[in-house]
DRENDO-1510 file (C-alpha; in Angstrom, 1 decimal, always signed):
<recs>
REC; n; res; u; v; w
REC; 1; MET; +95.1; +103.4; +144.8 .
REC; 2; LYS; +93.2; +100.6; +146.3 .
REC; 3; ILE; +92.9; +100.0; +150.0 .
REC; 4; LEU; +95.9; +98.1; +151.4 .
REC; 5; LEU; +97.6; +98.1; +148.0 .
REC; 6; PRO; +101.0; +99.7; +149.0 .
REC; 7; LEU; +101.2; +97.5; +152.1 .
REC; 8; LEU; +100.3; +94.3; +150.3 .
REC; 9; ILE; +102.3; +94.4; +147.1 .
REC; 10; SER; +105.2; +96.6; +147.9 .
REC; 11; THR; +107.2; +93.5; +148.9 .
REC; 12; CYS; +106.9; +91.8; +145.5 .
REC; 13; PHE; +110.3; +91.0; +144.1 .
REC; 14; LEU; +111.9; +89.2; +141.3 .
REC; 15; THR; +113.7; +85.9; +141.4 .
REC; 16; GLY; +115.4; +86.4; +138.0 .
REC; 17; PRO; +116.9; +89.1; +135.8 .
REC; 18; ALA; +114.5; +91.6; +134.2 .
REC; 19; SER; +115.7; +90.6; +130.7 .
REC; 20; ALA; +114.5; +87.0; +131.3 .
REC; 21; ARG; +111.0; +87.9; +132.3 .
REC; 22; PRO; +108.4; +86.9; +129.8 .
REC; 23; ASN; +105.8; +89.1; +128.3 .
REC; 24; ILE; +102.2; +88.0; +129.1 .
REC; 25; ILE; +99.2; +88.1; +126.8 .
REC; 26; LEU; +95.9; +86.7; +128.2 .
REC; 27; ALA; +93.3; +86.5; +125.5 .
REC; 28; MET; +89.7; +85.4; +126.2 .
REC; 29; ALA; +86.6; +84.7; +124.1 .
REC; 30; ASP; +83.1; +85.5; +125.1 .
REC; 31; ASP; +80.8; +82.4; +125.1 .
REC; 32; GLN; +83.0; +80.1; +122.9 .
REC; 33; GLY; +82.1; +76.5; +123.7 .
REC; 34; TRP; +84.6; +73.7; +124.2 .
REC; 35; GLY; +83.7; +72.3; +120.9 .
REC; 36; ASP; +83.8; +75.5; +118.9 .
REC; 37; MET; +87.2; +74.8; +117.5 .
REC; 38; GLY; +88.3; +73.1; +114.2 .
REC; 39; TYR; +90.8; +71.0; +116.2 .
REC; 40; MET; +88.0; +69.6; +118.2 .
REC; 41; GLY; +86.5; +68.0; +115.1 .
REC; 42; HIS; +83.8; +70.7; +114.4 .
REC; 43; LYS; +82.4; +69.8; +111.0 .
REC; 44; VAL; +81.7; +73.4; +109.8 .
REC; 45; LEU; +83.6; +75.9; +111.8 .
REC; 46; LYS; +86.9; +77.1; +110.4 .
REC; 47; THR; +89.6; +78.1; +113.0 .
REC; 48; PRO; +93.0; +77.7; +111.2 .
REC; 49; VAL; +94.9; +79.9; +113.7 .
REC; 50; PHE; +93.6; +78.2; +116.8 .
REC; 51; ASP; +94.3; +74.9; +115.1 .
REC; 52; GLU; +97.8; +75.9; +114.4 .
REC; 53; MET; +98.2; +77.1; +118.1 .
REC; 54; ALA; +96.9; +73.7; +119.3 .
REC; 55; LYS; +99.5; +72.0; +117.2 .
REC; 56; SER; +102.4; +74.2; +118.3 .
REC; 57; GLY; +101.7; +74.9; +121.9 .
REC; 58; LEU; +100.2; +73.3; +125.0 .
REC; 59; ARG; +96.6; +72.3; +124.5 .
REC; 60; PHE; +94.4; +71.8; +127.5 .
REC; 61; ASP; +91.6; +69.3; +127.0 .
REC; 62; ARG; +90.3; +69.8; +130.5 .
REC; 63; PHE; +90.4; +73.5; +131.0 .
REC; 64; TYR; +87.7; +75.1; +133.1 .
REC; 65; ALA; +86.2; +78.5; +133.6 .
REC; 66; ALA; +85.8; +79.2; +137.2 .
REC; 67; ALA; +82.1; +80.1; +136.6 .
REC; 68; PRO; +79.5; +79.3; +133.9 .
REC; 69; VAL; +79.0; +83.0; +133.1 .
REC; 70; CYS; +81.3; +85.9; +132.1 .
REC; 71; SER; +82.0; +88.4; +134.9 .
REC; 72; PRO; +82.8; +85.9; +137.6 .
REC; 73; THR; +85.3; +84.1; +135.4 .
REC; 74; ARG; +87.0; +87.3; +134.5 .
REC; 75; ALA; +87.3; +88.1; +138.2 .
REC; 76; SER; +89.0; +84.7; +138.8 .
REC; 77; VAL; +91.5; +85.4; +136.1 .
REC; 78; LEU; +92.7; +88.6; +137.7 .
REC; 79; THR; +92.8; +87.4; +141.3 .
REC; 80; GLY; +93.4; +83.6; +141.3 .
REC; 81; ARG; +90.3; +83.4; +143.6 .
REC; 82; HIS; +86.8; +82.0; +143.1 .
REC; 83; PRO; +84.6; +84.9; +142.2 .
REC; 84; ASN; +82.2; +84.3; +145.1 .
REC; 85; ARG; +84.9; +85.2; +147.5 .
REC; 86; MET; +84.5; +88.8; +146.3 .
REC; 87; GLY; +80.8; +88.8; +145.6 .
REC; 88; CYS; +81.1; +88.6; +141.9 .
REC; 89; PHE; +78.3; +86.2; +141.6 .
REC; 90; GLN; +76.8; +86.8; +138.2 .
REC; 91; TRP; +77.2; +88.8; +135.0 .
REC; 92; GLY; +77.5; +92.5; +135.6 .
REC; 93; HIS; +78.9; +92.1; +139.2 .
REC; 94; THR; +82.1; +93.8; +140.1 .
REC; 95; LEU; +85.5; +93.2; +141.6 .
REC; 96; ARG; +86.0; +94.3; +145.1 .
REC; 97; LYS; +88.1; +97.3; +145.9 .
REC; 98; HIS; +90.6; +95.6; +148.1 .
REC; 99; GLU; +91.4; +92.5; +145.8 .
REC; 100; ILE; +94.9; +92.2; +144.5 .
REC; 101; THR; +94.9; +91.8; +140.8 .
REC; 102; LEU; +97.5; +90.2; +138.6 .
REC; 103; ALA; +98.0; +93.5; +136.9 .
REC; 104; GLU; +98.9; +95.1; +140.3 .
REC; 105; ALA; +101.2; +92.3; +141.3 .
REC; 106; LEU; +103.1; +92.5; +138.0 .
REC; 107; LYS; +103.2; +96.2; +137.9 .
REC; 108; SER; +104.8; +96.3; +141.4 .
REC; 109; ALA; +107.6; +94.2; +139.9 .
REC; 110; GLY; +108.3; +96.4; +136.9 .
REC; 111; TYR; +105.8; +95.3; +134.3 .
REC; 112; THR; +103.8; +97.7; +132.3 .
REC; 113; THR; +100.1; +96.6; +131.9 .
REC; 114; SER; +97.1; +97.0; +129.6 .
REC; 115; HIS; +93.6; +95.9; +129.1 .
REC; 116; PHE; +91.7; +95.9; +125.8 .
REC; 117; GLY; +88.2; +94.8; +125.0 .
REC; 118; LYS; +85.4; +93.6; +127.3 .
REC; 119; TRP; +85.8; +94.5; +131.0 .
REC; 120; HIS; +82.5; +93.6; +132.6 .
REC; 121; LEU; +83.9; +93.9; +136.1 .
REC; 122; GLY; +82.5; +97.4; +136.8 .
REC; 123; SER; +82.5; +100.9; +135.5 .
REC; 124; VAL; +84.9; +102.1; +132.7 .
REC; 125; ARG; +84.9; +105.6; +134.1 .
REC; 126; ALA; +88.4; +106.5; +135.2 .
REC; 127; GLU; +87.1; +107.7; +138.7 .
REC; 128; SER; +85.5; +104.4; +139.6 .
REC; 129; GLU; +87.2; +102.1; +142.0 .
REC; 130; VAL; +86.3; +99.2; +139.8 .
REC; 131; ALA; +87.6; +100.6; +136.5 .
REC; 132; PRO; +90.7; +99.0; +134.8 .
REC; 133; GLY; +92.8; +102.0; +135.8 .
REC; 134; LYS; +92.1; +101.5; +139.5 .
REC; 135; ASN; +92.9; +97.8; +139.3 .
REC; 136; GLY; +96.5; +97.9; +138.0 .
REC; 137; PHE; +96.2; +98.7; +134.3 .
REC; 138; ASP; +98.4; +101.5; +132.9 .
REC; 139; GLU; +96.6; +101.6; +129.6 .
REC; 140; TRP; +93.1; +100.5; +128.7 .
REC; 141; ALA; +90.6; +100.7; +126.0 .
REC; 142; SER; +87.6; +98.9; +127.5 .
REC; 143; ALA; +83.9; +98.3; +127.1 .
REC; 144; PRO; +81.7; +97.7; +130.0 .
REC; 145; ASN; +80.2; +94.5; +128.4 .
REC; 146; PHE; +80.3; +92.6; +125.1 .
REC; 147; TYR; +80.6; +94.8; +122.0 .
REC; 148; GLU; +80.0; +94.5; +118.3 .
REC; 149; ASN; +81.7; +95.8; +115.2 .
REC; 150; SER; +83.1; +99.3; +115.1 .
REC; 151; PRO; +82.9; +99.5; +118.9 .
REC; 152; LEU; +83.1; +102.4; +121.3 .
REC; 153; PHE; +85.7; +102.0; +124.0 .
REC; 154; SER; +86.6; +103.9; +127.1 .
REC; 155; HIS; +90.3; +104.8; +126.6 .
REC; 156; ASN; +91.8; +105.5; +130.0 .
REC; 157; GLY; +88.3; +107.0; +130.8 .
REC; 158; LYS; +87.6; +109.0; +127.6 .
REC; 159; VAL; +85.2; +107.5; +125.1 .
REC; 160; ILE; +86.7; +106.8; +121.7 .
REC; 161; GLU; +85.3; +105.5; +118.4 .
REC; 162; THR; +86.8; +102.7; +116.3 .
REC; 163; GLU; +86.0; +101.3; +112.9 .
REC; 164; GLY; +86.1; +97.7; +111.8 .
REC; 165; GLU; +85.5; +94.1; +112.8 .
REC; 166; SER; +85.4; +94.0; +116.6 .
REC; 167; SER; +88.1; +91.4; +117.3 .
REC; 168; ALA; +90.5; +92.9; +114.7 .
REC; 169; VAL; +90.0; +96.4; +116.1 .
REC; 170; THR; +90.8; +95.1; +119.6 .
REC; 171; VAL; +94.0; +93.5; +118.5 .
REC; 172; ASP; +95.1; +96.6; +116.6 .
REC; 173; LEU; +94.8; +98.7; +119.7 .
REC; 174; ALA; +96.8; +96.1; +121.7 .
REC; 175; LEU; +99.6; +95.9; +119.1 .
REC; 176; GLU; +99.8; +99.6; +118.9 .
REC; 177; TRP; +100.4; +99.8; +122.6 .
REC; 178; MET; +102.9; +96.8; +122.5 .
REC; 179; ALA; +105.0; +98.6; +119.9 .
REC; 180; LYS; +105.4; +101.5; +122.4 .
REC; 181; VAL; +106.3; +99.5; +125.4 .
REC; 182; LYS; +108.2; +96.5; +124.0 .
REC; 183; GLU; +111.4; +97.4; +125.7 .
REC; 184; LYS; +109.8; +96.6; +129.0 .
REC; 185; PRO; +108.1; +93.4; +130.1 .
REC; 186; PHE; +104.4; +93.7; +129.6 .
REC; 187; LEU; +101.1; +92.3; +130.5 .
REC; 188; SER; +98.3; +92.7; +128.0 .
REC; 189; VAL; +94.8; +91.4; +128.8 .
REC; 190; ILE; +92.7; +91.1; +125.6 .
REC; 191; TRP; +89.2; +90.1; +126.1 .
REC; 192; PHE; +87.1; +89.8; +122.9 .
REC; 193; GLY; +83.4; +90.5; +122.6 .
REC; 194; ASN; +82.8; +87.6; +120.3 .
REC; 195; PRO; +81.0; +85.2; +119.9 .
REC; 196; HIS; +78.4; +86.7; +122.4 .
REC; 197; THR; +75.0; +87.4; +120.9 .
REC; 198; PRO; +73.8; +89.2; +118.8 .
REC; 199; HIS; +75.9; +87.5; +116.2 .
REC; 200; VAL; +76.9; +89.9; +113.4 .
REC; 201; GLY; +79.4; +88.5; +111.0 .
REC; 202; THR; +81.3; +90.7; +108.5 .
REC; 203; LYS; +81.1; +90.0; +104.7 .
REC; 204; LYS; +84.6; +88.6; +104.5 .
REC; 205; PHE; +83.8; +85.8; +107.0 .
REC; 206; LEU; +80.1; +85.3; +106.1 .
REC; 207; LYS; +81.3; +84.3; +102.6 .
REC; 208; MET; +82.8; +81.2; +104.2 .
REC; 209; TYR; +79.5; +80.0; +105.5 .
REC; 210; GLN; +77.1; +80.8; +102.7 .
REC; 211; GLU; +75.6; +77.3; +102.8 .
REC; 212; GLU; +74.7; +77.6; +106.5 .
REC; 213; ASP; +71.5; +78.9; +108.2 .
REC; 214; LYS; +71.8; +82.6; +108.7 .
REC; 215; ALA; +72.0; +82.4; +112.5 .
REC; 216; TYR; +74.7; +79.9; +112.4 .
REC; 217; ALA; +76.6; +81.7; +109.6 .
REC; 218; ASN; +76.8; +84.8; +111.7 .
REC; 219; PHE; +77.9; +82.8; +114.8 .
REC; 220; TYR; +80.6; +80.9; +112.8 .
REC; 221; ALA; +81.7; +84.2; +111.1 .
REC; 222; GLU; +82.3; +85.8; +114.5 .
REC; 223; ILE; +84.5; +83.0; +115.7 .
REC; 224; THR; +86.5; +82.8; +112.5 .
REC; 225; ALA; +87.0; +86.6; +112.6 .
REC; 226; MET; +88.3; +86.2; +116.2 .
REC; 227; ASP; +90.5; +83.4; +114.9 .
REC; 228; ALA; +91.9; +85.8; +112.3 .
REC; 229; ALA; +92.4; +88.5; +114.9 .
REC; 230; MET; +94.5; +86.0; +116.9 .
REC; 231; GLY; +96.5; +85.4; +113.7 .
REC; 232; LYS; +97.1; +89.1; +113.4 .
REC; 233; LEU; +98.2; +89.2; +117.1 .
REC; 234; ARG; +100.7; +86.3; +116.7 .
REC; 235; GLU; +102.1; +87.9; +113.5 .
REC; 236; GLY; +102.3; +91.3; +115.1 .
REC; 237; ILE; +104.3; +90.2; +118.1 .
REC; 238; ARG; +106.7; +88.3; +115.7 .
REC; 239; LYS; +107.2; +91.6; +113.8 .
REC; 240; LEU; +107.9; +93.3; +117.1 .
REC; 241; GLY; +110.5; +90.7; +117.9 .
REC; 242; VAL; +108.9; +89.6; +121.2 .
REC; 243; ALA; +107.1; +86.5; +120.3 .
REC; 244; ASP; +109.7; +83.9; +121.5 .
REC; 245; ASN; +109.5; +85.1; +125.1 .
REC; 246; THR; +105.8; +85.9; +125.2 .
REC; 247; ILE; +103.3; +83.7; +127.0 .
REC; 248; LEU; +100.1; +83.8; +124.9 .
REC; 249; TRP; +97.3; +82.1; +126.9 .
REC; 250; TYR; +93.9; +81.7; +125.3 .
REC; 251; CYS; +90.7; +80.5; +126.7 .
REC; 252; SER; +86.9; +81.2; +126.9 .
REC; 253; ASP; +84.9; +82.7; +129.8 .
REC; 254; ASN; +82.3; +80.0; +129.9 .
REC; 255; GLY; +80.6; +77.3; +127.8 .
REC; 256; GLY; +78.7; +77.9; +124.7 .
REC; 257; LEU; +75.0; +78.0; +123.8 .
REC; 258; LYS; +74.7; +76.5; +120.4 .
REC; 259; PRO; +73.6; +72.8; +120.4 .
REC; 260; ASN; +76.8; +71.7; +118.7 .
REC; 261; SER; +79.2; +74.0; +120.7 .
REC; 262; MET; +80.0; +71.5; +123.4 .
REC; 263; ALA; +81.5; +68.5; +121.5 .
REC; 264; GLY; +79.3; +66.0; +123.3 .
REC; 265; LEU; +79.4; +67.5; +126.8 .
REC; 266; SER; +76.2; +67.9; +128.8 .
REC; 267; GLY; +74.9; +71.3; +129.8 .
REC; 268; LYS; +75.7; +74.8; +128.4 .
REC; 269; LYS; +76.5; +78.3; +129.5 .
REC; 270; GLY; +75.0; +79.0; +132.9 .
REC; 271; LYS; +75.2; +75.4; +134.1 .
REC; 272; LEU; +77.8; +73.6; +136.2 .
REC; 273; LEU; +77.7; +70.6; +133.9 .
REC; 274; GLU; +80.8; +70.1; +131.9 .
REC; 275; GLY; +79.3; +72.0; +128.9 .
REC; 276; GLY; +78.9; +75.1; +131.0 .
REC; 277; ILE; +82.4; +75.3; +132.5 .
REC; 278; ARG; +84.8; +73.3; +130.3 .
REC; 279; VAL; +86.3; +75.6; +127.7 .
REC; 280; PRO; +89.1; +75.8; +125.1 .
REC; 281; GLY; +92.5; +76.4; +126.5 .
REC; 282; ILE; +95.8; +76.9; +124.7 .
REC; 283; ILE; +99.2; +78.3; +125.7 .
REC; 284; GLU; +102.0; +79.3; +123.3 .
REC; 285; TRP; +105.5; +80.2; +124.5 .
REC; 286; PRO; +108.0; +79.4; +121.8 .
REC; 287; GLU; +111.0; +79.8; +124.0 .
REC; 288; VAL; +109.8; +77.2; +126.5 .
REC; 289; ILE; +107.1; +75.2; +124.8 .
REC; 290; ARG; +109.1; +73.8; +121.9 .
REC; 291; GLN; +106.9; +70.8; +121.1 .
REC; 292; ASN; +103.2; +70.4; +120.9 .
REC; 293; ARG; +101.6; +68.7; +123.9 .
REC; 294; VAL; +98.0; +67.9; +124.8 .
REC; 295; THR; +97.3; +67.6; +128.5 .
REC; 296; GLN; +94.4; +66.0; +130.4 .
REC; 297; VAL; +95.5; +67.7; +133.6 .
REC; 298; PRO; +92.5; +69.6; +135.0 .
REC; 299; ALA; +93.2; +73.3; +135.0 .
REC; 300; ASN; +91.2; +76.4; +135.7 .
REC; 301; THR; +91.1; +80.1; +135.2 .
REC; 302; VAL; +91.9; +80.6; +138.9 .
REC; 303; ASP; +95.3; +79.0; +138.1 .
REC; 304; ILE; +96.3; +81.8; +135.7 .
REC; 305; TYR; +97.3; +84.3; +138.5 .
REC; 306; PRO; +99.6; +82.0; +140.5 .
REC; 307; THR; +101.0; +80.5; +137.3 .
REC; 308; ILE; +101.9; +83.8; +135.7 .
REC; 309; LEU; +103.5; +85.1; +138.9 .
REC; 310; GLU; +105.8; +82.0; +139.1 .
REC; 311; LEU; +106.7; +82.1; +135.4 .
REC; 312; SER; +107.5; +85.8; +135.7 .
REC; 313; GLY; +109.7; +85.3; +138.7 .
REC; 314; VAL; +107.4; +87.5; +140.9 .
REC; 315; LYS; +106.7; +86.4; +144.5 .
REC; 316; GLN; +103.1; +86.4; +145.6 .
REC; 317; PRO; +102.4; +89.7; +147.4 .
REC; 318; ALA; +102.8; +89.8; +151.2 .
REC; 319; GLY; +99.4; +89.4; +152.8 .
REC; 320; GLN; +98.1; +87.6; +149.7 .
REC; 321; PRO; +94.6; +86.2; +150.6 .
REC; 322; ILE; +93.7; +82.6; +150.0 .
REC; 323; LEU; +94.0; +81.5; +146.5 .
REC; 324; ASP; +91.9; +78.8; +144.9 .
REC; 325; GLY; +94.3; +78.4; +142.0 .
REC; 326; ILE; +97.6; +76.6; +141.8 .
REC; 327; SER; +100.7; +77.3; +139.7 .
REC; 328; LEU; +100.8; +75.2; +136.5 .
REC; 329; ALA; +104.4; +76.4; +135.8 .
REC; 330; GLU; +105.9; +72.9; +136.1 .
REC; 331; LEU; +103.3; +71.6; +133.6 .
REC; 332; ILE; +104.0; +74.4; +131.2 .
REC; 333; ARG; +107.7; +73.8; +131.4 .
REC; 334; GLY; +107.2; +70.2; +130.5 .
REC; 335; GLY; +107.6; +68.6; +133.9 .
REC; 336; ASP; +105.8; +65.5; +135.3 .
REC; 337; PHE; +102.8; +67.2; +136.8 .
REC; 338; THR; +99.7; +66.0; +138.6 .
REC; 339; ARG; +97.0; +68.3; +140.0 .
REC; 340; LYS; +96.5; +67.4; +143.7 .
REC; 341; LYS; +94.3; +70.4; +144.7 .
REC; 342; PRO; +90.6; +69.9; +143.8 .
REC; 343; MET; +88.6; +72.6; +142.0 .
REC; 344; GLY; +85.4; +74.2; +143.5 .
REC; 345; PHE; +82.5; +75.7; +141.5 .
REC; 346; TRP; +79.5; +77.5; +143.0 .
REC; 347; SER; +76.7; +79.4; +141.2 .
REC; 348; TYR; +75.3; +81.7; +143.8 .
REC; 349; PRO; +71.7; +82.5; +143.1 .
REC; 350; ALA; +72.0; +86.2; +142.6 .
REC; 351; ARG; +70.5; +88.2; +139.7 .
REC; 352; GLY; +72.7; +89.3; +136.8 .
REC; 353; ARG; +73.0; +93.0; +136.1 .
REC; 354; GLY; +72.2; +94.0; +132.5 .
REC; 355; MET; +74.7; +96.3; +130.8 .
REC; 356; HIS; +74.3; +97.6; +127.2 .
REC; 357; ALA; +77.9; +98.7; +126.5 .
REC; 358; ARG; +77.4; +100.9; +123.4 .
REC; 359; GLN; +74.5; +102.8; +125.0 .
REC; 360; MET; +76.4; +103.3; +128.2 .
REC; 361; LEU; +79.4; +104.6; +126.4 .
REC; 362; LYS; +77.2; +106.9; +124.2 .
REC; 363; GLU; +75.8; +108.4; +127.4 .
REC; 364; LEU; +79.2; +108.7; +128.9 .
REC; 365; ARG; +80.5; +110.5; +125.8 .
REC; 366; THR; +77.6; +112.9; +125.8 .
REC; 367; ALA; +78.2; +113.7; +129.5 .
REC; 368; GLN; +81.9; +114.2; +129.0 .
REC; 369; GLN; +81.3; +116.5; +126.0 .
REC; 370; ALA; +78.8; +118.5; +128.1 .
REC; 371; GLY; +81.1; +118.6; +131.1 .
REC; 372; LYS; +78.3; +117.3; +133.3 .
REC; 373; LEU; +79.3; +113.9; +134.6 .
REC; 374; PRO; +76.9; +112.2; +137.1 .
REC; 375; PRO; +78.3; +110.9; +140.4 .
REC; 376; VAL; +80.2; +107.7; +140.2 .
REC; 377; ALA; +78.2; +104.8; +141.6 .
REC; 378; LYS; +79.7; +103.2; +144.7 .
REC; 379; ALA; +80.9; +99.7; +144.0 .
REC; 380; GLY; +83.4; +97.1; +145.1 .
REC; 381; PHE; +82.8; +97.0; +148.8 .
REC; 382; VAL; +81.8; +94.5; +151.5 .
REC; 383; ASP; +78.2; +95.6; +151.8 .
REC; 384; GLN; +76.4; +92.8; +153.6 .
REC; 385; LYS; +76.8; +89.6; +155.6 .
REC; 386; TYR; +76.0; +86.2; +154.2 .
REC; 387; PRO; +75.0; +83.2; +156.4 .
REC; 388; ALA; +78.0; +81.0; +157.2 .
REC; 389; ASP; +76.0; +77.8; +157.2 .
REC; 390; GLN; +73.9; +78.2; +154.1 .
REC; 391; PHE; +75.2; +77.5; +150.6 .
REC; 392; PRO; +72.4; +78.2; +148.2 .
REC; 393; GLY; +72.5; +77.4; +144.5 .
REC; 394; PRO; +74.2; +74.6; +142.6 .
REC; 395; SER; +77.9; +73.8; +143.3 .
REC; 396; ALA; +80.4; +71.2; +142.1 .
REC; 397; TRP; +83.7; +69.7; +143.3 .
REC; 398; ILE; +86.2; +68.2; +140.8 .
REC; 399; SER; +89.0; +66.0; +142.2 .
REC; 400; GLY; +90.9; +64.3; +139.5 .
REC; 401; GLN; +88.5; +62.4; +137.3 .
REC; 402; TRP; +85.7; +62.6; +139.9 .
REC; 403; LYS; +83.0; +65.3; +139.9 .
REC; 404; LEU; +80.5; +65.9; +142.7 .
REC; 405; HIS; +77.4; +67.9; +142.0 .
REC; 406; ARG; +75.4; +69.6; +144.8 .
REC; 407; GLN; +71.9; +70.8; +144.2 .
REC; 408; ALA; +70.7; +73.0; +147.1 .
REC; 409; GLY; +67.3; +74.2; +148.1 .
REC; 410; LYS; +66.4; +78.0; +148.3 .
REC; 411; LYS; +68.1; +78.5; +151.6 .
REC; 412; GLY; +71.1; +76.3; +150.7 .
REC; 413; THR; +70.5; +73.8; +153.6 .
REC; 414; ALA; +68.7; +70.9; +152.0 .
REC; 415; ALA; +70.7; +69.4; +149.2 .
REC; 416; SER; +71.0; +66.4; +146.9 .
REC; 417; TYR; +74.2; +65.0; +145.5 .
REC; 418; SER; +75.3; +63.1; +142.4 .
REC; 419; LEU; +78.8; +61.8; +141.6 .
REC; 420; PHE; +80.4; +61.1; +138.2 .
REC; 421; ASN; +83.5; +59.6; +136.9 .
REC; 422; LEU; +84.5; +62.0; +134.0 .
REC; 423; ALA; +87.1; +59.6; +132.6 .
REC; 424; GLU; +84.3; +57.1; +131.8 .
REC; 425; ASP; +81.3; +59.3; +131.7 .
REC; 426; ILE; +82.0; +62.7; +130.0 .
REC; 427; LYS; +78.2; +63.3; +129.6 .
REC; 428; GLU; +77.7; +63.0; +133.3 .
REC; 429; ALA; +74.9; +60.5; +132.7 .
REC; 430; ASN; +75.7; +57.7; +135.2 .
REC; 431; ASP; +75.4; +58.8; +138.9 .
REC; 432; LEU; +77.7; +56.7; +141.0 .
REC; 433; SER; +76.7; +58.0; +144.4 .
REC; 434; ASN; +75.4; +54.6; +145.6 .
REC; 435; LYS; +78.4; +52.7; +144.2 .
REC; 436; ALA; +81.1; +54.9; +145.8 .
REC; 437; PRO; +79.6; +56.0; +149.2 .
REC; 438; VAL; +83.0; +56.5; +150.8 .
REC; 439; ARG; +84.2; +58.8; +148.0 .
REC; 440; LEU; +80.9; +60.6; +148.0 .
REC; 441; GLU; +81.1; +61.5; +151.7 .
REC; 442; ARG; +84.7; +62.6; +151.5 .
REC; 443; MET; +84.0; +64.9; +148.6 .
REC; 444; LYS; +80.8; +66.3; +150.3 .
REC; 445; ASP; +82.9; +67.2; +153.3 .
REC; 446; GLU; +85.6; +68.8; +151.1 .
REC; 447; LEU; +83.1; +70.8; +149.2 .
REC; 448; ALA; +81.4; +72.0; +152.4 .
REC; 449; ASN; +84.7; +73.1; +153.9 .
REC; 450; TRP; +85.6; +75.0; +150.8 .
REC; 451; GLN; +82.2; +76.7; +150.7 .
REC; 452; LYS; +82.7; +77.8; +154.4 .
REC; 453; SER; +86.0; +79.3; +153.4 .
REC; 454; VAL; +84.4; +81.1; +150.4 .
REC; 455; VAL; +81.7; +82.6; +152.7 .
REC; 456; ASN; +84.3; +83.8; +155.2 .
REC; 457; SER; +86.1; +85.6; +152.3 .
REC; 458; LEU; +82.7; +86.9; +151.0 .
REC; 459; ASN; +82.1; +88.4; +154.4 .
REC; 460; GLY; +85.4; +90.3; +154.4 .
REC; 461; GLY; +87.4; +87.8; +156.4 .
REC; 462; ASP; +90.4; +88.1; +154.2 .
REC; 463; TYR; +90.6; +91.8; +154.6 .
REC; 464; PRO; +89.3; +92.7; +158.1 .
REC; 465; GLN; +90.7; +96.2; +157.8 .
REC; 466; ALA; +88.5; +96.9; +154.7 .
REC; 467; LYS; +85.2; +95.9; +156.3 .
REC; 468; GLY; +82.5; +98.6; +155.8 .
REC; 469; LYS; +84.9; +100.8; +153.8 .
</recs>
């Protein structure tokens, strides 16, 4: 168990009967851009299932990943907190041992939980403090990073082989588990490995793009295969009889990389421009979302945690540290909802950590077969202090239709600012800093105060008992 876990989450309780609690499925793509959808008007890409979901559920046209790269966004989904609060700065960085995850909060309230697919928040060795099993997941078949077809997974710590298109294989594992647990409310986190490079389409889906350049054909084939896997998932939960009261929430972990992946937004993966952080977002919940809606309300992956807790009738844990997200429950239920809390973004200038999933799992399998496992690497701790008055790297602050960009020097002290009205300037081309000086100063102050709060969390301020442990 994690530090403080019994103390912090033992007081979770339900506000409604167990029979009314929805099942939760959180599905996520890897590097799918905002424009990589048929319903966004893409001229080549075929996504019939996503298009159907967008027509039947709640479609977000301003849904944001908390970070422009993968691991940090995943940390935000599980905690409702900006990833910098736990030092998950870039790809390959981990959760912290003492963070309370969505899986832990729901598990304490009677849910059974699972993770399938890309983890990328630490080791997938069962003994590791940053493995899925130590972060609230009862069942898991996980890869340490993105993965291709016929992937290897760590199944509750033991390496297993699979065969088939990667997204379909992942959904098959999830549905097999759901069939066993469907009598209880469940959380299933399904994080695909597509369409991350290298792009390797299968014959079935490559046939749809025979006229395209090979690189694009493989890229499109991976997304269409993922679309088909989502179709298999939706059909599977219908056959299990749980679809009506299942919240199926789909998004991507960051923006895309292809020139036509952003549907006119500026920037791409790795940048805090809209193209790097605005991503597809769709929710289906047939029992509650009975009519298609498209919303322009800004929403974020940090909102998933508080939203799911409220919709599940689970109180936030006692001792819950500061959340950056808000509950979108009223919006999902169809109420008149306006987001009042701004959203902060901050790319801390730390190096990413490369992880070759298949090679790592091969090595783990060999060590398991030989009975000679190396020591587990220490991870997930408050391991250094960060200056409380320096905010290095680019950051951004979105308040309604307004977006402030902060470009900082190497030490984070000297900075330049730009201000955009996204309702009128989606490409962030017209800097309004000089025309809106009062708004500029107000948003600068708000961003600075938020960054101070983030650094306090980063330095262990939310969990003083866990410092140095």
